[in-house]
MARBA-3410 file (N, C-alpha, C, O; in Angstrom, 1 decimal):
208
91.0,48.9,51.3,90.5,50.2,51.8,90.0,50.1,53.2,88.8,50.3,53.5 ~ 90.9,49.7,54.1,90.5,49.5,55.5,90.0,50.7,56.2,89.2,50.6,57.1 ~ 90.4,51.9,55.7,89.9,53.1,56.3,88.4,53.2,56.2,87.8,53.9,57.1 ~ 87.8,52.7,55.2,86.3,52.7,55.1,85.6,51.9,56.1,84.4,52.0,56.2 ~ 86.4,51.0,56.8,85.7,50.2,57.8,85.6,51.0,59.1,84.9,50.6,60.0
86.2,52.2,59.2,86.1,53.0,60.4,84.7,53.7,60.3,84.4,54.3,59.3 ~ 84.0,53.7,61.4,82.6,54.2,61.4,82.6,55.7,61.2,81.7,56.2,60.5 ~ 83.6,56.4,61.8,83.6,57.9,61.7,83.9,58.4,60.3,83.7,59.6,60.0 ~ 84.5,57.6,59.5,84.9,58.0,58.2,83.7,58.4,57.3,83.8,59.2,56.4 ~ 82.5,57.9,57.7,81.3,58.3,57.0,81.0,59.7,57.1,80.5,60.4,56.2
81.3,60.3,58.3,81.1,61.7,58.6,82.0,62.5,57.7,81.5,63.5,57.1 ~ 83.2,62.1,57.6,84.2,62.9,56.8,83.8,62.9,55.3,83.8,63.9,54.6 ~ 83.4,61.7,54.8,83.1,61.6,53.3,81.9,62.3,53.0,81.9,63.1,52.0 ~ 80.8,62.1,53.7,79.5,62.7,53.4,79.6,64.2,53.7,79.0,65.1,53.0 ~ 80.4,64.6,54.7,80.5,66.0,55.1,81.2,66.8,54.0,80.7,67.8,53.6
82.3,66.3,53.5,83.1,67.0,52.4,82.3,66.9,51.1,82.3,67.9,50.3 ~ 81.6,65.8,50.8,80.8,65.7,49.6,79.7,66.7,49.6,79.6,67.5,48.6 ~ 79.0,66.8,50.7,77.9,67.8,50.7,78.5,69.3,50.7,77.9,70.2,50.1 ~ 79.5,69.4,51.5,80.2,70.8,51.5,80.5,71.3,50.2,80.2,72.4,49.8 ~ 81.2,70.5,49.3,81.6,71.0,48.0,80.5,71.0,47.0,80.5,71.9,46.2
79.5,70.2,47.1,78.4,70.2,46.2,77.5,71.5,46.4,77.2,72.2,45.4 ~ 77.1,71.7,47.6,76.4,72.9,47.9,77.2,74.2,47.7,76.8,75.2,47.2 ~ 78.5,74.0,48.0,79.4,75.2,47.8,79.5,75.5,46.3,79.6,76.7,46.0 ~ 79.5,74.6,45.4,79.5,74.8,44.0,78.3,75.6,43.5,78.3,76.4,42.6 ~ 77.2,75.3,44.2,75.9,76.0,43.8,75.9,77.4,44.3,75.4,78.3,43.6
76.5,77.6,45.5,76.5,79.0,46.1,77.6,79.9,45.4,77.3,81.1,45.2 ~ 78.8,79.4,45.1,79.8,80.2,44.6,80.3,79.7,43.3,80.1,78.6,42.9 ~ 81.0,80.6,42.5,81.4,80.2,41.2,82.8,79.7,41.2,83.8,80.4,41.3 ~ 82.9,78.3,41.2,84.2,77.7,41.3,84.5,76.9,40.0,85.4,76.0,39.9 ~ 83.7,77.2,38.9,83.9,76.6,37.6,83.9,75.1,37.6,84.6,74.5,36.8
83.1,74.5,38.5,82.9,73.0,38.5,83.9,72.3,39.3,83.8,71.1,39.5 ~ 84.9,73.0,39.9,85.9,72.3,40.7,85.3,71.7,42.0,85.6,70.6,42.3 ~ 84.5,72.5,42.7,83.9,72.0,43.9,82.9,70.9,43.5,82.8,69.9,44.3 ~ 82.2,71.0,42.4,81.3,69.9,42.0,82.0,68.6,41.8,81.5,67.6,42.2 ~ 83.2,68.6,41.1,83.9,67.4,40.9,84.4,66.8,42.2,84.3,65.6,42.4
84.8,67.6,43.2,85.2,67.1,44.5,84.0,66.5,45.2,84.1,65.4,45.8 ~ 82.9,67.2,45.2,81.7,66.7,45.9,81.2,65.4,45.3,80.9,64.5,46.1 ~ 81.1,65.4,44.0,80.7,64.1,43.4,81.7,63.0,43.7,81.2,61.8,43.9 ~ 82.9,63.3,43.7,83.9,62.3,44.0,83.7,61.7,45.4,83.8,60.5,45.6 ~ 83.6,62.6,46.4,83.4,62.1,47.8,82.1,61.3,47.9,82.1,60.2,48.5
81.0,61.8,47.3,79.7,61.1,47.5,79.8,59.7,46.7,79.2,58.7,47.2 ~ 80.4,59.7,45.6,80.5,58.4,44.8,81.4,57.4,45.6,81.0,56.2,45.6 ~ 82.4,57.9,46.3,83.2,57.0,47.1,82.4,56.4,48.2,82.5,55.2,48.5 ~ 81.6,57.2,48.8,80.7,56.8,49.9,79.8,55.7,49.5,79.7,54.6,50.1 ~ 79.0,56.0,48.4,78.0,55.0,48.0,78.7,53.8,47.4,78.2,52.7,47.5
79.8,54.0,46.7,80.5,52.9,46.1,81.1,51.9,47.2,81.2,50.7,46.9 ~ 81.4,52.4,48.3,81.9,51.6,49.4,80.9,50.8,50.2,81.1,49.7,50.6 ~ 79.7,51.4,50.3,78.7,50.9,51.2,77.4,50.3,50.5,76.7,49.6,51.1 ~ 77.2,50.7,49.2,76.0,50.3,48.5,76.3,49.2,47.5,77.4,49.2,46.9 ~ 75.4,48.2,47.4,75.6,47.2,46.4,75.6,47.9,45.0,74.9,48.9,44.8
76.3,47.2,44.1,76.5,47.8,42.8,75.2,48.2,42.1,75.2,49.3,41.5 ~ 74.2,47.4,42.2,73.0,47.7,41.5,72.2,48.8,42.1,71.3,49.4,41.5 ~ 72.5,49.2,43.3,71.8,50.3,44.0,72.5,51.6,44.1,72.0,52.6,44.5 ~ 73.8,51.7,43.6,74.6,52.9,43.7,73.9,54.0,42.9,73.7,55.1,43.5 ~ 73.4,53.8,41.7,72.8,54.8,40.9,71.5,55.3,41.6,71.3,56.5,41.6
70.7,54.4,42.1,69.5,54.8,42.8,69.8,55.7,44.0,69.1,56.8,44.2 ~ 70.8,55.4,44.8,71.1,56.2,46.0,71.6,57.6,45.6,71.3,58.6,46.2 ~ 72.4,57.6,44.5,72.9,58.8,44.0,71.8,59.7,43.5,71.8,60.9,43.7 ~ 70.8,59.1,42.8,69.7,59.9,42.3,68.9,60.5,43.5,68.5,61.7,43.4 ~ 68.6,59.7,44.5,67.9,60.2,45.6,68.6,61.3,46.3,68.0,62.3,46.7
69.9,61.2,46.5,70.8,62.2,47.1,70.7,63.5,46.3,70.5,64.6,46.9 ~ 70.9,63.4,45.0,71.0,64.6,44.2,69.6,65.3,44.0,69.5,66.5,43.8 ~ 68.5,64.5,44.0,67.2,65.0,44.0,67.0,65.8,45.2,66.4,66.9,45.2 ~ 67.4,65.3,46.4,67.3,66.1,47.6,68.0,67.4,47.6,67.5,68.4,48.0 ~ 69.2,67.3,47.0,70.0,68.5,46.9,69.3,69.6,46.0,69.3,70.7,46.2
68.7,69.1,44.9,68.0,69.9,43.9,66.8,70.6,44.6,66.6,71.8,44.4 ~ 66.1,69.8,45.4,64.9,70.4,46.1,65.3,71.5,47.1,64.6,72.5,47.2 ~ 66.4,71.3,47.7,66.9,72.4,48.6,67.3,73.6,47.9,67.0,74.8,48.3 ~ 67.9,73.5,46.7,68.3,74.6,45.9,67.1,75.4,45.4,67.0,76.6,45.5 ~ 66.1,74.6,44.9,64.9,75.2,44.4,64.1,76.0,45.5,63.7,77.1,45.3
64.0,75.4,46.7,63.4,76.1,47.8,64.1,77.3,48.2,63.5,78.4,48.4 ~ 65.4,77.2,48.4,66.2,78.4,48.8,66.2,79.5,47.9,66.3,80.7,48.3 ~ 66.2,79.3,46.6,66.4,80.3,45.6,65.1,80.8,45.0,65.1,81.9,44.4 ~ 64.1,80.0,45.0,62.9,80.3,44.2,61.6,80.4,45.2,61.0,81.4,45.2 ~ 61.4,79.3,45.9,60.1,79.3,46.7,60.3,79.9,48.1,59.5,80.7,48.5
61.4,79.4,48.7,61.7,80.0,50.0,60.6,79.9,51.1,60.4,80.8,51.9 ~ 59.9,78.7,51.1,58.9,78.5,52.1,59.3,77.3,53.0,58.6,77.1,54.0 ~ 60.4,76.7,52.8,60.9,75.6,53.6,60.4,74.2,53.4,61.0,73.2,53.8 ~ 59.3,74.1,52.6,58.7,72.8,52.4,59.6,71.9,51.6,59.9,70.7,52.0 ~ 60.0,72.3,50.4,60.9,71.5,49.5,62.2,71.3,50.2,62.8,70.2,50.0
62.7,72.3,50.9,64.0,72.1,51.6,64.0,71.0,52.6,64.9,70.2,52.7 ~ 62.9,70.9,53.3,62.7,69.9,54.3,62.7,68.5,53.7,63.3,67.6,54.1 ~ 61.9,68.4,52.6,61.8,67.1,51.8,63.2,66.8,51.3,63.6,65.6,51.3 ~ 63.8,67.8,50.7,65.2,67.5,50.1,66.2,67.1,51.1,66.9,66.1,50.8 ~ 66.2,67.7,52.3,67.2,67.3,53.3,66.8,65.9,53.8,67.8,65.1,54.0
65.6,65.6,53.9,65.2,64.3,54.3,65.6,63.2,53.3,66.1,62.1,53.7 ~ 65.5,63.6,52.0,66.0,62.6,51.0,67.5,62.4,51.0,67.9,61.3,50.9 ~ 68.2,63.5,51.3,69.7,63.4,51.3,70.1,62.5,52.5,71.0,61.7,52.4 ~ 69.5,62.8,53.7,69.8,62.0,54.9,69.4,60.6,54.7,70.2,59.7,55.2 ~ 68.3,60.3,54.1,67.9,58.9,53.9,68.9,58.2,53.0,69.2,57.0,53.2
69.3,58.9,51.9,70.2,58.3,50.9,71.5,57.9,51.5,72.1,56.9,51.1 ~ 72.0,58.7,52.5,73.3,58.3,53.1,73.2,57.4,54.3,74.1,56.7,54.7 ~ 72.0,57.4,55.0,71.8,56.6,56.2,71.5,55.2,55.8,72.1,54.3,56.5 ~ 70.7,54.9,54.8,70.3,53.5,54.5,71.5,52.6,54.1,71.6,51.5,54.5 ~ 72.5,53.1,53.3,73.6,52.2,52.9,74.6,52.0,54.0,75.4,51.1,53.9
74.6,52.7,55.1,75.6,52.6,56.1,75.6,51.2,56.7,74.5,50.6,56.8 ~ 76.8,50.6,57.0,76.9,49.2,57.4,76.3,49.0,58.8,75.9,47.9,59.2 ~ 76.2,50.0,59.6,75.6,49.9,61.0,75.0,51.2,61.4,75.2,52.3,60.7 ~ 74.3,51.2,62.5,73.6,52.4,63.0,74.6,53.6,63.3,74.3,54.7,63.0 ~ 75.7,53.2,63.9,76.7,54.3,64.3,77.2,55.0,63.0,77.3,56.2,63.0
77.6,54.2,62.0,78.1,54.8,60.8,77.0,55.6,60.1,77.3,56.6,59.5 ~ 75.7,55.1,60.2,74.6,55.9,59.6,74.4,57.2,60.3,74.2,58.2,59.6 ~ 74.6,57.3,61.6,74.5,58.5,62.3,75.6,59.5,61.9,75.4,60.7,61.8 ~ 76.8,58.9,61.8,77.9,59.7,61.3,77.7,60.3,60.0,78.0,61.5,59.7 ~ 77.1,59.5,59.1,76.8,60.0,57.7,75.8,61.1,57.7,76.0,62.1,57.0
74.7,60.9,58.5,73.7,62.0,58.6,74.3,63.2,59.2,74.1,64.3,58.7 ~ 75.1,63.1,60.2,75.8,64.3,60.8,76.7,65.0,59.8,76.8,66.2,59.8 ~ 77.4,64.2,59.0,78.2,64.7,57.9,77.5,65.6,57.0,77.9,66.7,56.6 ~ 76.3,65.1,56.5,75.5,65.9,55.6,75.0,67.2,56.2,75.1,68.3,55.6 ~ 74.6,67.2,57.5,74.2,68.4,58.2,75.3,69.4,58.4,75.1,70.6,58.1
76.5,68.9,58.8,77.6,69.8,59.0,78.1,70.3,57.7,78.5,71.5,57.6 ~ 78.1,69.5,56.6,78.6,69.9,55.3,77.7,71.0,54.8,78.1,72.0,54.1 ~ 76.4,70.9,55.0,75.4,71.9,54.5,75.6,73.2,55.2,75.7,74.2,54.5 ~ 75.8,73.2,56.5,76.0,74.4,57.2,77.3,75.1,56.9,77.4,76.3,56.7 ~ 78.3,74.3,56.8,79.7,74.8,56.5,79.8,75.4,55.1,80.6,76.3,54.9
79.0,74.9,54.2,79.1,75.4,52.8,78.9,76.9,52.7,79.4,77.5,51.8 ~ 78.0,77.4,53.6,77.7,78.9,53.5,78.9,79.7,53.9,78.9,80.9,53.6 ~ 79.9,79.1,54.5,81.1,79.9,54.8,81.9,80.3,53.5,82.7,81.2,53.5 ~ 81.7,79.5,52.4,82.3,79.9,51.1,81.9,81.2,50.6,82.6,81.9,49.9 ~ 80.7,81.7,51.0,80.2,83.0,50.6,81.0,84.1,51.2,81.0,85.2,50.6
81.7,83.8,52.3,82.6,84.9,52.9,84.0,85.0,52.2,84.7,85.9,52.4 ~ 84.3,84.0,51.4,85.6,83.9,50.7,85.5,84.0,49.2,86.4,84.7,48.6 ~ 84.5,83.4,48.6,84.5,83.4,47.1,83.3,84.2,46.6,82.4,84.6,47.4 ~ 83.3,84.5,45.4,82.2,85.3,44.7,81.0,84.5,44.6,81.0,83.4,44.1 ~ 79.9,85.1,45.0,78.6,84.4,44.8,78.2,84.3,43.3,78.6,85.2,42.5
77.6,83.2,43.0,77.2,83.0,41.6,76.2,84.1,41.1,75.3,84.4,41.8 ~ 76.5,84.6,39.9,75.7,85.7,39.3,74.3,85.2,39.1,73.3,86.0,39.1 ~ 74.1,83.9,38.7,72.8,83.4,38.4,71.8,83.6,39.5,70.6,83.8,39.3 ~ 72.3,83.5,40.8,71.4,83.7,41.9,71.1,85.2,42.2,70.0,85.5,42.6 ~ 72.1,86.0,41.8,71.8,87.5,42.0,70.7,87.9,41.1,70.0,88.9,41.4
70.6,87.3,39.9,69.5,87.7,39.0,68.2,87.2,39.4,67.2,87.7,39.0 ~ 68.1,86.2,40.3,66.9,85.6,40.7,66.4,86.3,42.0,65.2,86.1,42.4 ~ 67.3,86.9,42.7,66.9,87.5,44.0,67.2,89.0,44.0,68.2,89.5,43.4 ~ 66.3,89.8,44.5,66.4,91.2,44.6,67.0,91.6,46.0,66.3,91.5,47.0 ~ 68.3,91.9,46.0,69.0,92.1,47.3,68.8,93.5,47.8,68.8,93.7,49.0
68.7,94.5,46.9,68.6,95.9,47.3,67.2,96.2,47.8,66.2,95.7,47.2 ~ 67.1,96.9,48.9,65.8,97.3,49.4,65.3,98.6,48.6,66.1,99.5,48.4 ~ 64.1,98.5,48.2,63.5,99.7,47.5,63.1,100.7,48.5,61.9,101.0,48.6 ~ 64.1,101.4,49.1,63.7,102.3,50.2,63.9,103.7,49.6,64.5,104.0,48.6 ~ 63.3,104.6,50.4,63.4,106.0,50.0,64.8,106.5,50.1,65.2,107.3,49.2
65.6,106.0,51.0,67.0,106.4,51.1,67.8,105.9,49.9,68.8,106.6,49.5 ~ 67.4,104.8,49.3,68.1,104.3,48.1,67.6,105.0,46.8,68.0,104.6,45.7 ~ 66.6,106.0,46.9,66.2,106.7,45.8,64.8,106.1,45.2,64.4,106.5,44.2 ~ 64.2,105.2,46.0,63.0,104.6,45.5,61.9,105.2,46.5,62.1,105.6,47.6 ~ 60.6,105.1,46.0,59.5,105.5,46.8,58.4,104.5,46.4,57.9,104.5,45.3
58.0,103.7,47.5,57.0,102.7,47.2,55.6,103.3,47.0,54.7,102.6,46.5 ~ 55.4,104.5,47.4,54.1,105.1,47.3,54.1,106.1,46.1,54.9,107.0,46.1 ~ 53.2,105.9,45.2,53.1,106.8,44.1,52.8,108.2,44.6,51.9,108.4,45.5 ~ 53.6,109.2,44.2,53.4,110.6,44.8,52.0,111.1,44.6,51.5,111.8,45.5 ~ 51.4,110.9,43.5,50.1,111.4,43.2,49.1,110.7,44.2,48.2,111.4,44.8
49.2,109.4,44.4,48.3,108.7,45.3,48.5,109.1,46.7,47.6,109.2,47.5 ~ 49.8,109.4,47.1,50.1,109.8,48.5,49.3,111.1,48.9,48.9,111.2,50.1 ~ 49.0,112.0,48.0,48.3,113.2,48.3,46.9,113.0,48.5,46.1,113.9,48.9 ~ 46.4,111.8,48.3,44.9,111.5,48.4,44.5,111.3,49.9,43.3,111.4,50.2 ~ 45.5,111.0,50.7,45.1,110.7,52.1,44.4,111.9,52.7,44.8,113.0,52.6
43.3,111.6,53.4,42.3,112.5,54.0,41.5,113.3,53.0,40.7,114.2,53.4 ~ 41.7,113.1,51.7,40.8,113.7,50.7,39.4,113.1,50.7,39.3,111.9,51.0 ~ 38.4,113.9,50.3,37.1,113.4,50.3,36.7,113.2,48.8,37.2,113.9,47.9 ~ 35.8,112.3,48.6,35.3,112.0,47.3,34.0,111.3,47.3,33.3,111.3,48.3 ~ 33.6,110.6,46.2,32.4,109.9,46.1,32.6,108.6,45.3,33.5,108.5,44.5
31.8,107.6,45.7,31.9,106.3,45.0,31.2,106.4,43.6,30.0,106.8,43.6 ~ 31.8,105.9,42.6,31.2,105.8,41.3,30.5,104.5,41.1,29.6,104.3,40.2 ~ 31.0,103.5,41.8,30.4,102.1,41.8,30.2,101.6,43.2,30.7,102.2,44.1 ~ 29.5,100.5,43.4,29.5,99.9,44.7,30.8,99.4,45.0,31.5,98.9,44.2 ~ 31.2,99.6,46.3,32.5,99.0,46.8,32.1,97.7,47.6,31.5,97.8,48.7
32.5,96.5,47.0,32.1,95.3,47.6,33.3,94.3,47.8,33.1,93.1,47.5 ~ 34.4,94.6,48.5,34.7,96.0,49.0,35.5,96.8,47.9,35.9,97.9,48.2 ~ 35.7,96.3,46.7,36.5,97.0,45.7,35.6,97.7,44.7,34.6,97.1,44.3 ~ 36.0,98.9,44.3,35.2,99.6,43.3,35.9,100.8,42.8,37.1,100.9,43.0 ~ 35.2,101.7,42.3,35.8,103.0,41.7,35.3,104.2,42.4,34.1,104.3,42.8
36.2,105.1,42.7,35.8,106.3,43.4,36.3,107.5,42.6,37.1,107.4,41.6 ~ 35.8,108.7,42.9,36.2,109.9,42.2,36.6,110.9,43.3,35.9,111.2,44.2 ~ 37.9,111.4,43.2,38.4,112.3,44.1,39.1,113.4,43.3,39.9,113.2,42.4 ~ 38.7,114.7,43.5,39.3,115.8,42.8,39.2,115.6,41.3,40.1,115.9,40.6 ~ 38.0,115.2,40.9,37.7,115.0,39.5,38.5,113.9,38.8,38.6,114.0,37.5
39.1,113.1,39.5,39.9,111.9,39.0,39.4,110.6,39.5,39.0,110.5,40.7 ~ 39.4,109.6,38.7,38.8,108.3,39.1,39.9,107.4,39.5,41.0,107.3,38.9 ~ 39.7,106.6,40.6,40.7,105.7,41.1,39.9,104.4,41.5,38.8,104.4,41.8 ~ 40.7,103.3,41.5,40.2,102.1,42.1,40.5,102.1,43.6,41.6,102.5,44.0 ~ 39.6,101.7,44.4,39.7,101.8,45.8,39.1,100.6,46.5,38.4,99.8,45.9
39.4,100.4,47.8,38.9,99.3,48.6,38.4,99.9,49.9,39.1,100.7,50.5 ~ 37.3,99.4,50.3,36.7,99.8,51.6,37.3,98.9,52.7,37.9,97.9,52.5 ~ 37.2,99.4,54.0,37.7,98.6,55.1,36.8,97.5,55.5,36.4,97.4,56.7 ~ 36.3,96.7,54.6,35.4,95.6,54.8,34.0,95.9,54.7,33.1,95.0,54.8 ~ 33.6,97.2,54.5,32.3,97.6,54.4,31.8,97.5,53.0,32.6,97.6,52.0
30.5,97.4,52.8,29.8,97.4,51.5,29.3,98.9,51.4,28.4,99.3,52.0 ~ 30.0,99.6,50.5,29.6,101.0,50.3,28.9,101.2,49.0,29.5,100.8,47.9 ~ 27.7,101.7,49.0,27.0,101.8,47.7,27.4,103.0,46.9,28.1,103.9,47.3 ~ 27.0,102.9,45.6,27.3,103.9,44.6,26.8,105.3,45.1,25.6,105.3,45.6 ~ 27.5,106.4,44.9,27.1,107.7,45.2,27.3,108.1,46.6,26.8,109.2,47.1
28.0,107.3,47.4,28.2,107.6,48.8,29.5,108.4,49.0,30.5,108.2,48.3 ~ 29.4,109.4,49.9,30.6,110.2,50.2,31.6,109.4,51.0,31.2,108.7,51.9 ~ 32.9,109.5,50.6,33.9,108.7,51.2,35.1,109.6,51.6,35.2,110.7,51.1 ~ 36.0,109.1,52.4,37.2,109.8,52.7,38.4,108.8,52.6,38.3,107.6,53.1 ~ 39.5,109.2,52.0,40.6,108.3,51.8,41.4,108.3,53.2,41.8,109.3,53.7
41.5,107.1,53.7,42.1,106.9,55.0,43.6,106.5,54.9,44.4,106.8,55.8 ~ 43.9,105.8,53.9,45.3,105.3,53.8,45.6,105.0,52.3,44.8,104.6,51.6 ~ 46.9,105.1,52.0,47.4,104.7,50.7,48.6,103.9,50.8,49.6,104.3,51.5 ~ 48.6,102.7,50.2,49.7,101.8,50.3,50.1,101.4,48.9,49.5,100.6,48.3 ~ 51.2,102.0,48.4,51.6,101.9,47.0,50.5,102.5,46.1,50.3,103.7,46.2
49.8,101.7,45.4,48.6,102.2,44.6,47.3,101.7,45.1,46.3,101.8,44.5 ~ 47.3,101.1,46.3,46.1,100.7,47.0,45.5,101.8,47.8,46.2,102.3,48.7 ~ 44.3,102.1,47.5,43.6,103.2,48.2,42.5,102.7,49.1,41.6,102.0,48.7 ~ 42.6,103.0,50.4,41.7,102.5,51.4,40.8,103.7,51.8,41.2,104.7,52.1 ~ 39.4,103.4,51.7,38.5,104.5,52.0,37.5,104.0,53.0,37.4,102.8,53.3
36.8,105.0,53.6,35.7,104.7,54.5,34.6,105.7,54.3,34.8,106.8,53.7 ~ 33.4,105.4,54.7,32.2,106.3,54.6,32.4,107.6,55.4,33.1,107.6,56.4 ~ 31.9,108.7,54.8,32.0,109.9,55.5,30.9,110.0,56.6,30.8,111.0,57.3
END
C-alpha cells in the first residue's frame, strides 16, 4: 500500500471520511454514507496507528463527532462543537507519521466538515432534525401572533397594584388581575400604575 506513504493522501482519506460521516447525520442516506465514512476513517487509523491504539483513536474521533452533532442540533452555543472538533483533529493528527501528514489530516477534517453541508442542497434533510428544530418563524404574516390580543390592549391602561412589585407582583386593570413587572422599581401595594409595554404575556408597568 505505497500510496499511504504519500503525505497528501492523509488529506484525502480524512476528508472523505469526515465528509460522509457528517453527511450521513445531515441527510437521509440509509447508512450508505456512514459505511463510506467509517471505511475511510478505519483505513486511515489502520494505516498509521499501532494495532492496540486503533480503537482508542476511533473512539476519540467519534466522540468528537458526537459532540459537534449535539451542539449543532440541541445546545447551539459552540462550546461542545469546539471541544468535539478539537478531539477529531487530535485523533487524526497524533497518528500521522510526520508533521506534514498530520497537517494534511487536520486540513482534511476541516474541509470534509465544511463540504458535508453541500449535501443539504442535493439530498433530503433527516426528519429527526426537523422535529428537534423549529424552522418556521411564528410571525404575524404566517398566521401567528406573539402577543396575546387581550394583553395587547392593556398598553397605556391605568390600574393599581394588588401586591408589592419587587419588581414582580399582581396588578388590577379594568377589574381584571394580571401578573406584572416594574421597570426595576419597588412599587408598593395600592399604588396607581400605567402599563407601558406588553411582550407576549409579560406586562411592564410604571408608577403613575
